[in-house]
C-alpha positions, 0 to 999 in steps of 0.5 A: 790859789789866793794868798792874803797876808794881813800885817798887824802889830803884835799884842793888839788883836786877840787870837779870836779877833785874828781868827775872825779876820781869817774867816771874813777875808776868806768869805770875801774871796769866796763872795768875789770868786765863788765857793770853789775858792774856799778850799784854796784860799790862804790867809796869814796874819803876820805880826810885827813887834811893837815899835818896829812899824812906823807911820810918817817916820814915827814908830807905832806901838801896840799902845798907840794902836789901842789908843786909836781903837779906843778913840774910834770906839768913842766916835762910833758910839 
């Protein structure tokens, strides 16, 4: 029984986006190991409060992540 934890910063992803993460991760596990794994694959989306997650010694907020998303969307277009 696989258990997959996805850690995100609170306030960045919508409920629909988190549900999509759960579906896609489950689908990926099934693709790797077969359909029998679908019913026993657990996926949890764990949220960490904004500012309680850091990279390179700097706190990371929901606003920082949203700014990075916006920048990536500009590059992708």
